[in-house]
C-alpha positions in Angstrom: -45.1 53.4 -31.1 -46.5 50.3 -32.8 -49.8 48.6 -31.9 -47.7 45.9 -30.2 -46.6 48.5 -27.7 -50.1 49.6 -26.9 -53.0 48.1 -24.9 -56.1 47.7 -27.2 -59.5 48.2 -25.8 -62.1 46.4 -28.0 -65.5 48.0 -28.7 -68.5 45.8 -29.7 -70.1 47.1 -32.9 -73.4 45.6 -33.8 -73.0 42.9 -36.3 -74.3 42.9 -39.9 -77.9 41.6 -39.9 -78.7 38.6 -42.1 -82.5 39.3 -42.1 -83.0 36.1 -44.0 -86.6 35.3 -44.9 -87.3 31.6 -44.4 -91.1 31.9 -44.0 -92.0 30.8 -47.6 -93.5 27.4 -48.4 -93.4 27.1 -52.1 -91.1 24.5 -53.8 -89.2 27.5 -55.4 -88.6 29.1 -52.0 -87.5 25.8 -50.5 -84.9 25.5 -53.3 -83.7 29.1 -52.7 -83.5 28.6 -49.0 -81.3 25.5 -49.5 -79.0 27.5 -51.7 -78.8 30.2 -49.1 -78.0 27.7 -46.4 -75.2 26.3 -48.6 -73.9 29.9 -49.2 -73.9 30.7 -45.5 -72.1 27.4 -44.7 -69.3 28.3 -47.2 -69.2 31.9 -45.9 -68.6 30.6 -42.4 -65.7 28.5 -43.7 -64.3 31.7 -45.3 -64.9 30.3 -48.8 -66.4 33.6 -50.0 -66.3 32.8 -53.8 -68.2 29.6 -53.3 -70.7 31.5 -51.1 -71.3 34.1 -53.8 -71.7 31.4 -56.4 -74.6 29.8 -54.5 -76.2 33.2 -53.9 -76.0 33.9 -57.6 -77.7 30.6 -58.3 -80.5 31.6 -55.9 -80.9 34.9 -57.7 -81.4 33.1 -61.0 -84.4 31.4 -59.5 -85.9 34.6 -57.9 -84.4 38.0 -57.1 -85.4 37.9 -53.5 -84.2 40.9 -51.4 -82.8 38.7 -48.6 -80.4 37.1 -51.1 -79.0 40.5 -52.0 -78.6 41.4 -48.3 -76.6 38.2 -47.5 -74.5 38.8 -50.7 -73.7 42.3 -49.3 -72.4 40.8 -46.1 -70.2 38.3 -47.9 -68.8 41.0 -50.3 -68.0 43.2 -47.3 -65.9 40.6 -45.6 -64.2 39.9 -48.9 -63.1 43.5 -48.9 -65.4 44.3 -51.9 -67.0 47.4 -50.3 -68.5 48.9 -53.5 -70.2 45.6 -54.4 -71.3 45.2 -50.8 -72.9 48.6 -50.8 -74.7 48.0 -54.1 -76.1 44.6 -52.9 -77.5 46.2 -49.7 -78.9 49.0 -51.8 -80.6 46.6 -54.2 -82.1 44.7 -51.3 -83.6 47.8 -49.7 -84.9 49.2 -52.9 -86.7 45.9 -53.6 -88.7 46.3 -50.3 -88.4 49.5 -48.3 -90.0 47.8 -45.3 -87.1 45.4 -45.2 -84.8 47.4 -42.9 -81.9 45.0 -42.3 -80.0 46.0 -45.6 -80.5 49.7 -44.9 -79.1 49.2 -41.4 -76.2 47.2 -43.0 -75.4 50.2 -45.3 -74.9 52.2 -42.1 -72.8 49.5 -40.6 -70.7 49.3 -43.7 -70.2 53.1 -43.8 -69.2 53.2 -40.1 -66.6 50.4 -40.6 -64.9 52.2 -43.5 -64.8 55.5 -41.4 -67.5 57.3 -43.4 -69.0 58.3 -40.0 -71.1 61.3 -41.0 -72.8 59.2 -43.8 -73.3 56.4 -41.3 -75.0 58.7 -38.9 -77.5 59.9 -41.6 -78.5 56.3 -42.2 -78.9 55.5 -38.5 -80.8 58.7 -37.9 -83.2 58.0 -40.7 -83.9 54.5 -39.4 -85.0 56.0 -36.1 -87.8 57.8 -38.0 -89.1 54.5 -39.6 -92.4 53.4 -38.2 -91.8 49.7 -38.9 -88.5 49.3 -37.1 -88.5 46.5 -34.5 -87.4 47.1 -30.9 -84.4 44.8 -31.3 -83.2 46.5 -34.5 -83.8 49.9 -32.8 -81.4 48.8 -30.0 -78.8 47.8 -32.6 -79.2 51.3 -34.2 -78.7 53.1 -30.9 -75.6 51.0 -30.2 -74.2 51.7 -33.7 -74.9 55.4 -33.3 -73.2 55.3 -29.9 -70.1 53.7 -31.4 -70.0 56.3 -34.2 -70.3 59.3 -31.8 -67.6 57.8 -29.6 -65.3 57.6 -32.6 -66.1 61.2 -33.3 -65.0 62.2 -29.8 -68.5 62.9 -28.5 -68.3 60.7 -25.5 -71.1 62.2 -23.5 -73.5 61.7 -26.4 -72.3 58.1 -26.9 -73.0 57.3 -23.3 -76.7 58.3 -23.6 -77.0 56.3 -26.8 -75.5 53.2 -25.3 -77.8 53.6 -22.3 -80.9 53.8 -24.6 -79.8 50.6 -26.4 -79.5 48.8 -23.1 -83.0 49.9 -22.1 -84.5 48.7 -25.4 -82.9 45.3 -25.1 -81.7 44.2 -21.6 -80.1 41.1 -23.1 -77.9 43.1 -25.6 -74.3 42.8 -24.4 -72.7 45.2 -26.9 -73.8 48.5 -25.5 -73.0 47.3 -22.0 -69.4 46.6 -23.0 -69.2 49.9 -24.9 -70.4 51.9 -21.9 -67.6 50.3 -19.9 -65.1 51.3 -22.5 -66.2 55.0 -22.5 -65.9 55.1 -18.7 -62.5 53.4 -18.9 -61.3 56.1 -21.4 -62.6 58.7 -18.9 -60.6 56.9 -16.1 -63.8 56.1 -14.2 -62.7 52.6 -13.3 -65.6 52.0 -10.9 -68.3 52.6 -13.5 -66.2 50.8 -16.2 -65.9 47.7 -14.0 -69.7 47.8 -13.2 -70.6 47.6 -16.9 -68.1 44.9 -17.8 -69.4 42.8 -15.0 -73.0 43.4 -16.2 -71.9 42.3 -19.7 -70.6 39.1 -18.3 -73.9 38.6 -16.4 -75.7 38.9 -19.8 -73.1 36.7 -21.6 -70.6 34.8 -19.5 -68.6 33.9 -22.7 -68.1 37.6 -23.7 -64.4 37.5 -24.6 -64.2 41.3 -25.2 -65.5 42.0 -21.7 -62.7 39.8 -20.2 -60.1 41.6 -22.4 -61.2 45.0 -21.3 -61.4 43.9 -17.6 -57.8 42.9 -18.1 -56.8 46.4 -19.2 -58.7 47.8 -16.2 -56.9 45.4 -13.9 -53.6 46.6 -15.3 -54.6 50.2 -14.4 -55.3 49.0 -10.9 -51.8 47.3 -10.8 -53.5 43.9 -10.3 -51.3 42.1 -12.8 -52.3 38.6 -11.8 -55.9 39.4 -12.4 -55.0 41.1 -15.7 -53.2 38.0 -16.9 -56.2 35.8 -15.9 -58.6 38.1 -17.8 -56.4 38.1 -21.0 -56.0 34.3 -20.8 -59.8 33.9 -20.4 -60.4 36.2 -23.4 -58.0 34.2 -25.5 -59.5 30.9 -24.5 -63.0 32.1 -25.5 -62.1 33.8 -28.8 -59.1 33.3 -31.0 -59.9 35.7 -33.8 -59.0 38.8 -31.8 -55.3 39.4 -32.2 -55.6 42.3 -29.7 -56.1 39.8 -26.8 -52.7 38.2 -27.4 -51.2 41.6 -28.0 -52.4 42.8 -24.6 -51.1 39.8 -22.8 -47.6 40.4 -24.4 -47.8 44.0 -23.4 -48.5 42.9 -19.8 -45.5 40.6 -19.8 -43.2 43.4 -21.2 -44.6 45.8 -18.7 -43.9 43.5 -15.8 -40.3 42.9 -17.0 -39.8 46.7 -17.3 -39.4 46.6 -21.1 -42.1 49.2 -21.5 
């Protein structure tokens, strides 16, 4: 069965962390920050080569660790995973108190399915005395996602719950908890967490998508359609939303 003939539940992994350091006041740092801003603007336009070019110019002025970290993010989304890993590694080695690139190494490893290595990174971050509460919440969410993918759902539930306690405004673990309960066919708890996610962020497209899948399980096809439509209107980059709406139409027509 192809992906087009399946409903796709979306998880919310913690995003890569920029960790840019804009607290410098020298003329040199102002010049570097301008180059970083240009690099990020080109990265957001999906002009990765241009973004890397500006970051390399910034590195010629000063080999600041945040430049390497941002470079690692750009390389990752260009599909250059080895270069991404090395950039994050260079950033962290330059300043071991700068934890964003170390977290990003774990995020990279989890996204390329090196789950056991990712867990080692995230576990070691928990032991770091200088980790911020917000980054700690990201780590617990990331660990929850990895353990869920390893099939350890009960452990992932506890980790997502801790992430929510650490940052009550963090929507990712809320959605992810809903997903675990949806997989376990506990629709009541799944719905509770999706609705909580929308209280935190009313524009959370993933929550609407997953509520649509839940509505399908409840045979409420009109609500499912409305949820998928809302998800698509909020976020066009997820092909799964369109896929789920097409699945719903086929299902209603008896084609599946």
